[in-house]
LUMNUFI-788382 format. One record per residue: residue in one letter; x, z, y of N, C-alpha, C in turn. Coordinates in pm, whole numbers, plus 50000, padded with zeros to 5 digits. Layout:
<rs>
R/aa/n.px/n.pz/n.py/ca.px/ca.pz/ca.py/c.px/c.pz/c.py
R/A/X/Z/Y/X/Z/Y/X/Z/Y
...
</rs>
This chain:
<rs>
R/aa/n.px/n.pz/n.py/ca.px/ca.pz/ca.py/c.px/c.pz/c.py
R/M/49617/49594/48053/49555/49722/48080/49404/49695/48094
R/P/49324/49748/48016/49178/49722/48018/49112/49771/48131
R/S/48993/49713/48155/48900/49749/48262/48820/49877/48210
R/F/48759/49953/48294/48684/50066/48248/48578/50100/48351
R/P/48449/50158/48320/48359/50192/48396/48420/50294/48511
R/L/48381/50276/48635/48450/50347/48742/48358/50468/48775
R/T/48431/50578/48774/48376/50709/48817/48479/50755/48915
R/A/48442/50870/48980/48541/50926/49078/48664/50973/49009
R/S/48641/51047/48889/48755/51094/48815/48845/50990/48761
R/R/48784/50875/48701/48859/50776/48660/48921/50699/48765
R/A/48865/50681/48888/48934/50620/48994/49063/50692/49032
R/R/49060/50830/49021/49173/50902/49053/49281/50893/48943
R/A/49236/50886/48821/49326/50864/48705/49393/50725/48716
R/W/49326/50620/48752/49373/50491/48758/49477/50494/48875
R/A/49442/50546/48992/49536/50555/49107/49660/50627/49066
R/R/49655/50725/48980/49779/50793/48931/49884/50703/48883
R/I/49843/50598/48812/49950/50515/48749/49965/50376/48831
R/V/49864/50356/48889/49868/50248/48975/49959/50272/49111
R/P/50587/49862/50512/50701/49781/50467/50783/49736/50595
R/A/50899/49707/50576/50953/49670/50711/50889/49563/50775
R/V/50849/49453/50691/50780/49334/50754/50646/49366/50804
R/A/50587/49466/50740/50442/49504/50778/50448/49578/50910
R/V/50557/49674/50919/50567/49757/51035/50594/49660/51151
R/A/50685/49565/51147/50721/49476/51244/50598/49404/51293
R/L/50513/49353/51203/50405/49279/51235/50305/49362/51310
R/A/50296/49487/51267/50192/49568/51326/50232/49592/51481
R/V/50366/49598/51508/50420/49632/51640/50393/49497/51723
R/T/50404/49383/51659/50383/49272/51724/50232/49253/51766
R/L/50141/49289/51682/50000/49277/51702/49960/49382/51817
R/W/50018/49499/51808/49989/49597/51912/50025/49546/52049
R/A/50139/49473/52053/50205/49421/52179/50112/49321/52238
R/T/50037/49246/52152/49952/49136/52208/49814/49174/52223
R/A/49768/49293/52165/49627/49341/52173/49600/49384/52324
R/P/49465/49365/52364/49431/49424/52491/49475/49579/52503
R/A/49529/49604/52618/49570/49753/52639/49450/49849/52631
R/G/49456/49961/52565/49342/50057/52553/49378/50134/52433
R/A/49313/50249/52442/49335/50361/52333/49256/50320/52204
R/G/49300/50366/52095/49237/50353/51962/49126/50467/51972
R/D/49081/50513/51847/48982/50603/51845/49063/50743/51861
R/P/48987/50847/51904/49039/50979/51922/49116/51025/51803
R/L/49210/51111/51819/49302/51156/51708/49213/51225/51604
R/G/49226/51173/51471/49147/51229/51368/49003/51185/51344
R/Q/48963/51106/51436/48825/51061/51424/48815/50953/51319
R/I/48726/50978/51215/48710/50894/51101/48570/50814/51104
R/T/48566/50683/51084/48458/50602/51067/48465/50526/50943
R/E/48347/50516/50868/48349/50449/50735/48253/50337/50747
R/F/48291/50227/50675/48208/50111/50667/48181/50060/50527
R/T/48050/50021/50499/48002/49978/50370/47925/49849/50373
R/A/47862/49818/50497/47796/49693/50505/47869/49565/50463
R/G/47825/49488/50379/47903/49371/50327/47986/49406/50214
R/L/47999/49527/50176/48099/49552/50061/48006/49568/49937
R/T/48056/49487/49823/47988/49496/49694/48006/49648/49647
R/P/47881/49699/49605/47892/49842/49557/47976/49847/49428
R/N/48049/49960/49431/48134/49992/49313/48247/49892/49287
R/S/48284/49818/49385/48400/49729/49372/48537/49781/49373
R/Q/48536/49918/49402/48667/49985/49409/48762/49923/49494
R/P/48751/49932/49624/48864/49882/49721/48989/49973/49691
R/N/49097/49900/49681/49232/49968/49645/49322/49949/49751
R/R/49406/49857/49761/49528/49860/49860/49468/49773/49973
R/I/49533/49795/50102/49494/49739/50219/49624/49692/50295
R/T/49611/49597/50379/49724/49541/50456/49669/49478/50583
R/L/49761/49473/50682/49726/49394/50811/49764/49241/50776
R/G/49655/49168/50817/49680/49014/50801/49721/48944/50929
R/P/49751/48820/50913/49797/48738/51037/49687/48707/51137
R/D/49568/48724/51098/49463/48703/51186/49407/48825/51271
R/G/49487/48942/51255/49441/49062/51329/49334/49129/51262
R/N/49306/49098/51126/49211/49162/51049/49284/49253/50930
R/L/49216/49337/50870/49263/49400/50754/49218/49345/50629
R/W/49303/49332/50535/49276/49270/50405/49298/49362/50288
R/F/49203/49354/50189/49212/49459/50090/49174/49400/49950
R/T/49220/49470/49843/49183/49423/49707/49062/49506/49662
R/Q/48985/49440/49572/48877/49492/49508/48897/49506/49359
R/F/48927/49619/49302/48978/49619/49162/48882/49584/49056
R/T/48764/49620/49072/48662/49602/48968/48564/49486/49002
R/K/48580/49418/49124/48478/49312/49143/48507/49191/49062
R/P/48626/49136/49049/48742/49151/49131/48746/49051/49246
R/G/48799/49090/49355/48809/49001/49470/48895/49047/49579
R/I/48896/48970/49688/48978/49020/49795/48873/49017/49925
R/G/48882/49125/49991/48810/49158/50107/48883/49154/50237
R/R/48797/49131/50337/48851/49125/50482/48767/49207/50572
R/I/48829/49284/50646/48740/49370/50751/48800/49347/50886
R/T/48710/49317/50995/48768/49307/51130/48778/49443/51187
R/P/48849/49448/51290/48848/49583/51375/48722/49642/51411
R/S/48619/49553/51410/48481/49602/51460/48400/49645/51334
R/G/48453/49625/51204/48388/49669/51086/48317/49561/51018
R/E/48339/49431/51040/48262/49326/50976/48339/49291/50845
R/I/48271/49304/50733/48327/49276/50599/48292/49137/50544
R/T/48397/49078/50494/48378/48933/50427/48452/48944/50278
R/E/48387/48901/50174/48447/48912/50051/48483/48768/50012
R/F/48591/48757/49931/48624/48618/49880/48643/48628/49722
R/T/48599/48530/49658/48609/48513/49514/48712/48414/49476
R/G/48709/48360/49359/48813/48267/49323/48926/48320/49224
R/L/48918/48445/49207/49016/48508/49114/48974/48494/48964
R/S/49075/48499/48875/49036/48499/48733/48949/48616/48703
R/P/48851/48606/48615/48765/48711/48583/48841/48833/48529
R/A/48808/48956/48561/48872/49076/48520/49016/49084/48540
R/S/49058/49029/48653/49196/49014/48686/49254/49157/48744
R/E/49163/49230/48801/49201/49364/48851/49311/49362/48959
R/P/49280/49297/49079/49374/49300/49181/49408/49428/49229
R/V/49538/49463/49261/49574/49595/49326/49653/49574/49441
R/G/49785/49536/49450/49869/49547/49570/49839/49421/49652
R/I/49862/49426/49778/49842/49309/49868/49921/49330/49986
R/T/49983/49219/50032/50082/49218/50151/50068/49089/50221
R/L/50115/49080/50341/50138/48960/50415/50257/48892/50377
R/G/50244/48764/50347/50361/48683/50312/50429/48618/50427
R/P/50553/48570/50394/50635/48492/50512/50569/48364/50540
R/D/50471/48315/50459/50401/48190/50487/50281/48201/50560
R/G/50237/48328/50612/50110/48352/50678/49994/48362/50572
R/N/50012/48376/50457/49909/48398/50365/49922/48541/50318
R/L/49817/48582/50240/49811/48724/50187/49838/48698/50035
R/W/49931/48786/49988/49983/48786/49840/49941/48914/49778
R/F/49905/48904/49642/49842/49022/49584/49890/49009/49429
R/T/49871/49128/49369/49906/49148/49226/49773/49150/49137
R/E/49779/49102/49023/49666/49106/48943/49719/49177/48811
R/I/49674/49304/48792/49748/49394/48690/49696/49374/48547
R/A/49573/49316/48551/49511/49295/48408/49590/49188/48323
R/N/49600/49213/48193/49669/49129/48105/49603/48983/48116
R/P/49698/48871/48127/49838/48882/48109/49914/48912/48237
R/G/49841/48933/48355/49924/48972/48480/49947/48843/48557
R/R/49924/48847/48682/49954/48730/48774/49985/48777/48907
R/I/50037/48671/48986/50060/48697/49130/49959/48604/49202
R/G/49875/48650/49297/49784/48574/49361/49813/48546/49505
R/R/49767/48445/49564/49786/48413/49715/49649/48366/49769
R/I/49613/48421/49877/49485/48381/49947/49520/48346/50084
R/T/49475/48229/50134/49487/48185/50266/49394/48261/50360
R/P/49408/48262/50492/49318/48336/50579/49183/48274/50576
R/A/49173/48144/50522/49052/48087/50518/48978/48113/50375
R/G/49052/48178/50286/48993/48234/50159/49025/48145/50045
R/T/49113/48054/50046/49147/47980/49927/49258/48046/49832
R/V/49218/48068/49713/49296/48150/49631/49385/48060/49524
R/T/49507/48091/49503/49598/48041/49408/49656/48145/49327
R/E/49661/48121/49200/49726/48235/49113/49858/48161/49041
R/F/49958/48261/49019/50080/48218/48957/50098/48307/48841
R/T/50142/48243/48729/50190/48318/48599/50314/48387/48614
R/I/50326/48507/48551/50451/48575/48542/50510/48547/48409
R/P/50643/48512/48395/50691/48480/48272/50675/48588/48165
R/S/50690/48717/48198/50673/48818/48106/50527/48849/48092
R/P/50460/48827/47978/50308/48863/47957/50290/49011/47964
R/N/50172/49044/48010/50129/49178/48008/50215/49276/48073
R/S/50282/49231/48180/50381/49314/48253/50322/49412/48357
R/G/50195/49395/48390/50136/49496/48477/50190/49495/48613
R/P/50185/49382/48682/50229/49367/48821/50144/49468/48911
R/L/50219/49537/49010/50137/49636/49076/50167/49632/49229
R/G/50278/49682/49272/50299/49677/49415/50371/49540/49453
R/I/50348/49499/49592/50403/49372/49631/50424/49385/49782
R/V/50544/49323/49828/50570/49320/49964/50666/49201/49995
R/A/50667/49154/50125/50761/49055/50160/50894/49107/50188
R/G/50997/49038/50145/51133/49077/50160/51200/48999/50273
R/P/51320/49053/50316/51396/48995/50417/51457/48848/50380
R/D/51443/48808/50255/51487/48688/50210/51393/48580/50205
R/G/51265/48607/50261/51164/48504/50265/51087/48490/50140
R/N/51107/48596/50048/51031/48590/49924/50940/48701/49912
R/L/50859/48712/49807/50785/48828/49779/50833/48897/49668
R/W/50834/49030/49670/50894/49119/49568/50778/49207/49510
R/F/50787/49222/49381/50681/49303/49329/50730/49389/49211
R/T/50655/49495/49179/50676/49579/49064/50620/49540/48933
R/E/50664/49565/48821/50596/49540/48690/50575/49672/48616
R/L/50477/49740/48638/50461/49885/48582/50478/49884/48434
R/A/50416/49789/48363/50431/49791/48212/50558/49715/48162
R/G/50610/49616/48244/50730/49548/48206/50848/49607/48237
R/N/50857/49719/48309/50983/49793/48350/51074/49688/48422
R/Q/51025/49602/48508/51103/49510/48584/51057/49502/48740
R/I/51145/49450/48818/51116/49409/48944/51110/49250/48951
R/G/50999/49215/49012/50992/49054/49014/51004/49009/49157
R/R/51050/48878/49166/51065/48811/49291/50985/48682/49278
R/I/50907/48640/49372/50831/48520/49374/50856/48439/49507
R/T/50896/48318/49503/50914/48232/49613/50771/48197/49683
R/P/50755/48159/49790/50630/48101/49846/50583/47994/49770
R/S/50668/47913/49704/50618/47813/49616/50580/47851/49472
R/G/50598/47969/49451/50550/48010/49317/50648/48048/49207
R/T/50783/48033/49232/50886/48037/49123/50919/48208/49115
R/V/50908/48241/48994/50919/48391/48962/51053/48414/48901
R/T/51129/48515/48942/51248/48565/48878/51216/48714/48857
R/E/51277/48764/48727/51246/48909/48686/51385/48987/48666
R/F/51391/49109/48721/51509/49187/48700/51473/49318/48630
R/T/51541/49338/48521/51510/49458/48428/51570/49579/48482
R/L/51496/49692/48490/51558/49825/48536/51643/49887/48434
R/P/51753/49948/48478/51847/49998/48389/51790/50117/48305
R/S/51696/50194/48361/51638/50312/48292/51510/50272/48220
R/P/51514/50295/48085/51391/50257/48010/51269/50329/48047
R/D/51153/50254/48041/51024/50317/48069/51021/50388/48203
R/S/51074/50332/48296/51071/50401/48430/50951/50371/48502
R/R/50873/50276/48478/50738/50234/48531/50742/50232/48682
R/P/50802/50118/48742/50806/50097/48883/50659/50082/48942
R/V/50633/50146/49038/50510/50154/49102/50484/50057/49228
R/E/50552/50111/49337/50540/50041/49461/50675/50003/49517
R/I/50670/49912/49619/50800/49844/49669/50785/49823/49809
R/T/50897/49839/49895/50898/49799/50023/51034/49753/50071
R/A/51043/49677/50192/51167/49639/50245/51235/49754/50315
R/G/51363/49776/50307/51436/49884/50364/51496/49826/50494
R/P/51563/49916/50577/51627/49871/50693/51777/49816/50659
R/D/51815/49821/50534/51949/49772/50491/51945/49640/50428
R/G/51839/49573/50434/51825/49437/50387/51798/49443/50236
R/N/51779/49551/50163/51738/49563/50033/51600/49604/50013
R/M/51551/49604/49890/51421/49645/49859/51429/49782/49777
R/W/51336/49869/49823/51329/49995/49769/51197/50022/49695
R/F/51198/50094/49586/51080/50109/49502/51076/50248/49438
R/T/50955/50281/49397/50928/50420/49326/50928/50387/49176
R/E/50977/50488/49103/50972/50490/48965/50884/50613/48920
R/G/50769/50589/48874/50688/50698/48849/50698/50759/48713
R/G/50767/50695/48627/50786/50747/48489/50660/50754/48419
R/P/50660/50771/48280/50552/50783/48190/50486/50907/48234
R/M/50339/50908/48230/50271/51033/48270/50311/51145/48174
R/G/50349/51262/48220/50391/51370/48141/50523/51378/48092
R/G/50613/51294/48140/50749/51303/48102/50842/51216/48195
R/N/50976/51229/48162/51073/51152/48230/51090/51201/48378
R/A/51228/51192/48430/51260/51222/48554/51212/51105/48647
R/A/51158/51141/48764/51112/51047/48868/51248/50997/48927
R/R/51221/50881/48985/51336/50814/49061/51288/50727/49177
R/I/51380/50695/49269/51365/50602/49367/51471/50490/49353
R/G/51437/50375/49342/51527/50262/49313/51550/50168/49432
R/R/51664/50105/49433/51687/50003/49535/51741/49877/49463
R/I/51700/49769/49499/51741/49636/49443/51790/49551/49558
R/T/51913/49488/49547/51956/49392/49642/51885/49256/49620
R/P/51900/49171/49727/51833/49037/49710/51901/48958/49587
R/S/52020/49002/49547/52076/48931/49430/52041/48993/49297
R/G/51976/49112/49297/51925/49170/49184/51999/49293/49137
R/A/52098/49339/49213/52178/49467/49176/52082/49585/49194
R/I/52064/49673/49099/51974/49789/49100/52060/49920/49089
R/T/52023/50012/49186/52060/50145/49193/51946/50239/49189
R/E/51966/50358/49115/51855/50448/49101/51895/50592/49157
R/F/51807/50646/49224/51839/50781/49284/51743/50892/49235
R/S/51776/51010/49189/51700/51107/49147/51747/51257/49201
R/T/51857/51262/49257/51906/51403/49298/51823/51441/49421
R/G/51763/51560/49410/51672/51612/49516/51530/51583/49494
R/L/51499/51491/49390/51364/51468/49357/51304/51550/49246
R/T/51193/51615/49269/51121/51705/49160/51100/51621/49041
R/S/51139/51661/48926/51119/51589/48799/50974/51578/48771
R/N/50933/51461/48711/50789/51442/48680/50696/51455/48800
R/S/50749/51422/48927/50658/51422/49035/50578/51297/49063
R/E/50606/51206/48988/50536/51068/48994/50535/51005/49125
R/P/50654/50964/49179/50657/50897/49312/50565/50774/49297
R/N/50504/50740/49406/50387/50629/49402/50419/50529/49512
R/R/50359/50549/49618/50369/50445/49725/50489/50473/49816
R/I/50552/50377/49886/50666/50386/49958/50668/50296/50077
R/T/50707/50339/50192/50716/50260/50306/50837/50295/50394
R/L/50854/50195/50482/50970/50227/50591/50914/50305/50706
R/G/50983/50420/50719/50939/50503/50837/50994/50478/50979
R/P/50942/50534/51080/50998/50501/51212/51137/50544/51243
R/D/51184/50622/51157/51321/50688/51162/51431/50618/51085
R/G/51395/50507/51033/51488/50417/50958/51520/50476/50815
R/N/51434/50563/50778/51437/50617/50625/51325/50559/50553
R/L/51321/50581/50427/51203/50536/50341/51120/50667/50301
R/W/50989/50656/50317/50916/50765/50285/50805/50723/50175
R/F/50786/50830/50087/50710/50800/49972/50612/50924/49930
R/T/50515/50890/49857/50428/50993/49806/50467/51036/49674
R/E/50447/51159/49638/50461/51211/49496/50325/51271/49452
R/F/50271/51200/49361/50126/51227/49324/50115/51346/49236
R/N/50205/51380/49145/50166/51482/49043/50157/51619/49124
R/P/50061/51702/49075/50051/51833/49138/50166/51907/49151
R/P/50196/51984/49268/50100/52003/49375/50078/51896/49472
R/G/50171/51784/49460/50158/51681/49557/50262/51697/49674
R/R/50346/51596/49702/50443/51607/49804/50476/51475/49878
R/I/50538/51482/50003/50580/51360/50072/50730/51372/50058
R/G/50796/51258/50018/50932/51243/50010/50992/51150/50101
R/R/51117/51177/50138/51190/51088/50239/51334/51058/50176
R/I/51378/50942/50172/51507/50909/50121/51582/50825/50225
R/T/51705/50860/50259/51785/50776/50353/51838/50666/50279
R/P/51878/50563/50357/51949/50446/50294/52057/50476/50206
R/S/52130/50598/50236/52243/50633/50153/52207/50712/50021
R/G/52062/50735/50017/52024/50798/49888/51997/50948/49894
R/T/52000/51003/50012/51967/51149/50027/51816/51183/50030
R/I/51758/51263/49938/51621/51273/49925/51583/51413/49981
R/T/51477/51422/50043/51423/51553/50107/51270/51548/50073
R/E/51220/51653/50015/51069/51665/49993/51003/51759/50087
R/F/50879/51718/50123/50793/51807/50208/50660/51849/50134
R/T/50620/51974/50149/50501/52022/50080/50377/51987/50165
R/I/50279/51952/50086/50138/51925/50154/50062/52063/50159
R/P/50002/52107/50265/49940/52232/50271/49828/52250/50158
R/S/49746/52141/50143/49646/52162/50032/49705/52130/49903
R/P/49690/52219/49800/49756/52206/49673/49677/52096/49579
R/N/49750/52025/49500/49690/51927/49414/49614/51825/49490
R/S/49670/51768/49607/49600/51683/49694/49612/51535/49642
R/G/49702/51498/49559/49700/51370/49499/49739/51259/49596
R/P/49855/51280/49680/49878/51174/49776/49915/51036/49710
R/L/49865/50935/49783/49890/50803/49731/49946/50706/49835
R/G/49856/50638/49920/49900/50554/50016/49977/50610/50132
R/I/50060/50543/50192/50142/50591/50306/50182/50469/50390
R/A/50169/50495/50524/50203/50387/50619/50249/50445/50750
R/T/50328/50374/50823/50370/50422/50958/50253/50385/51077
R/G/50226/50485/51147/50124/50470/51254/50187/50435/51393
R/C/50100/50399/51488/50154/50355/51616/50195/50485/51689
R/D/50175/50606/51637/50214/50724/51701/50367/50765/51667
R/G/50424/50692/51574/50562/50726/51539/50561/50820/51422
R/N/50441/50843/51353/50426/50940/51239/50393/50856/51109
R/L/50408/50917/50998/50355/50858/50872/50217/50921/50840
R/W/50125/50823/50806/49999/50866/50768/49971/50830/50617
R/F/49900/50927/50541/49889/50908/50397/49751/50944/50351
R/T/49720/50898/50242/49588/50928/50169/49610/51037/50072
R/E/49496/51126/50066/49499/51233/49965/49379/51211/49866
R/S/49398/51158/49750/49297/51107/49669/49216/51215/49589
R/A/49275/51339/49578/49206/51441/49498/49089/51507/49584
R/D/48989/51565/49513/48879/51619/49572/48931/51734/49671
R/P/48860/51741/49787/48753/51655/49837/48796/51531/49904
R/G/48915/51500/49910/48977/51381/49976/49012/51412/50121
R/R/49123/51370/50167/49174/51383/50302/49261/51264/50345
R/I/49278/51270/50476/49380/51176/50535/49493/51269/50591
R/G/49611/51246/50564/49724/51332/50615/49813/51263/50705
R/R/49888/51348/50787/49988/51281/50877/50112/51374/50875
R/I/50228/51316/50863/50345/51378/50862/50437/51328/50963
R/T/50500/51425/51044/50588/51373/51154/50734/51352/51079
R/P/50816/51282/51147/50952/51258/51093/51027/51389/51062
R/S/50990/51492/51127/51052/51626/51100/50985/51706/50991
R/G/50875/51647/50941/50812/51707/50821/50687/51799/50845
R/A/50641/51798/50971/50513/51878/50990/50392/51799/50944
R/V/50306/51865/50868/50193/51793/50809/50063/51844/50869
R/T/49972/51753/50900/49839/51781/50947/49745/51709/50855
R/E/49626/51760/50819/49539/51700/50729/49394/51688/50803
R/F/49324/51569/50782/49202/51551/50857/49090/51523/50745
R/T/48964/51575/50768/48850/51553/50678/48726/51521/50749
R/V/48720/51554/50875/48601/51543/50944/48555/51389/50954
R/G/48427/51364/50902/48386/51224/50902/48413/51153/50765
R/L/48490/51220/50677/48538/51145/50553/48431/51195/50455
R/T/48369/51104/50376/48277/51136/50274/48349/51217/50162
R/P/48290/51327/50126/48364/51417/50017/48379/51330/49888
R/D/48485/51358/49822/48513/51299/49686/48504/51148/49694
R/S/48542/51083/49794/48544/50944/49810/48672/50876/49765
R/T/48776/50950/49733/48902/50901/49673/48965/50799/49762
R/P/49020/50848/49884/49107/50762/49958/49230/50709/49879
R/L/49257/50583/49891/49363/50524/49819/49473/50455/49898
R/G/49444/50327/49940/49538/50260/50029/49522/50292/50165
R/I/49631/50273/50250/49626/50287/50399/49724/50193/50468
R/A/49686/50143/50587/49761/50048/50664/49740/50066/50805
R/A/49836/50042/50882/49821/50043/51034/49746/49912/51078
R/G/49642/49932/51169/49572/49823/51218/49615/49779/51356
R/P/49557/49670/51403/49608/49616/51537/49541/49703/51654
R/D/49451/49789/51617/49376/49861/51712/49409/49997/51738
R/A/49541/50035/51709/49593/50173/51722/49526/50268/51630
R/N/49456/50226/51529/49401/50306/51420/49469/50287/51287
R/L/49457/50378/51188/49488/50354/51062/49364/50325/50974
R/W/49386/50225/50889/49265/50179/50802/49298/50211/50646
R/F/49194/50254/50589/49213/50293/50450/49097/50269/50360
R/T/49125/50260/50227/49025/50228/50129/48979/50353/50059
R/E/48850/50357/50019/48794/50460/49948/48730/50413/49802
R/G/48807/50450/49713/48776/50387/49562/48646/50431/49497
R/A/48614/50562/49521/48518/50614/49446/48377/50548/49475
R/P/48279/50530/49383/48151/50473/49406/48087/50532/49532
R/P/48012/50444/49618/48013/50309/49605/48119/50225/49663
R/G/48212/50292/49713/48331/50229/49774/48317/50206/49918
R/R/48422/50230/50008/48407/50213/50152/48544/50179/50211
R/I/48539/50128/50334/48660/50110/50404/48650/50201/50530
R/G/48761/50282/50559/48767/50376/50664/48860/50347/50767
R/E/48853/50402/50881/48945/50401/50983/48957/50545/51040
R/I/49070/50578/51085/49112/50719/51154/49192/50683/51281
R/G/49151/50760/51383/49223/50737/51502/49363/50807/51505
R/A/49462/50744/51558/49605/50801/51556/49625/50871/51686
R/G/49536/50857/51787/49543/50933/51915/49649/50863/52005
R/C/49672/50736/51983/49782/50666/52066/49725/50537/52139
R/V/49788/50497/52236/49755/50367/52314/49842/50261/52269
R/P/49798/50134/52244/49884/50029/52215/49970/49999/52333
R/P/50091/49951/52320/50178/49908/52436/50104/49809/52514
R/P/50153/49804/52639/50082/49684/52737/50108/49552/52663
R/A/50013/49467/52699/50024/49327/52643/50142/49258/52699
R/T/50208/49188/52602/50319/49108/52645/50301/48966/52601
R/P/50334/48859/52679/50307/48724/52632/50396/48683/52519
R/L/50332/48613/52420/50401/48551/52315/50368/48394/52316
R/T/50468/48322/52259/50441/48178/52253/50319/48134/52181
R/A/50281/48215/52067/50156/48193/51998/50096/48320/51957
R/A/50015/48376/52041/49961/48504/52013/49858/48503/51896
R/P/49856/48602/51821/49760/48610/51706/49616/48603/51761
R/R/49537/48546/51676/49395/48542/51701/49324/48661/51651
R/F/49233/48720/51728/49163/48840/51689/49013/48809/51676
R/T/48957/48861/51574/48814/48834/51544/48744/48970/51544
R/G/48610/48968/51548/48533/49085/51539/48506/49145/51669
</rs>
């Protein structure tokens, strides 16, 4: 998949085609952080200092060090931002590798996808050392990635129509989807010990689906109750034990699927909002990004009530990825030039500190 000059419209077009472990880690970090409230509900702060202009920050995740880690699609590189807003960038990736997905691995490192041909899986230590692993299928377009309950990393292959699994030592296994050209996008760990993923389908055609794959590779697909051609994109485990996902295609919706496969869709008040990233917040709600102009951050309760926030968000900044931070805030990326990292207050207080044998180290 070739690189291209980044504009706001192209960033949105790219985003169009472009977890239980994460939630558990976030809860652990909140439990060890100093007691105190995060930012006020809906308050947005943006950070640019230390960020290479036009590097297009894309996905973001909570790291083992209490910081947020993100991919830079056009730099290409991996970035880190502390809860106080200090940004550090790391290089060492193959040129024009176009990193997209990123997640915390079971080995305490960050793992990410490189979607550009031939496609690779990358690993970066908290100290910044990068290692890349080849995927057996060339030009497969690896995109989403997350840690599974089996101690491995699971990823989607957008162009290869496969789900991949990579061990912490770098051994890759691929599983072919039963529906041709389903274009798997994002993946997360479910409450049932399986991995759940979205199937966006080719732009302009084919029914959308939500997929489930067992640790042994058995795949089941669900589509009943899902709007055709809705382009399901990101997916995460919700606080209610269900899987929640975004539907990018206009008008844009938030979807929910139970472990048994029952799908419910919820309308977003703003039409054509282009929802992408989604994550569970410390308030027990789901928070998501709206990438379409002018750009918003949305919140949906488990019962389906949606609120949208814009105050403090740069217009047309194209919010993309979102993740819960250790500070009772949600952190998100803004892909449109010059690129920013943002945070928004969830209006909640972290739980009181509880002692652990080895508490995470916080910086910033």
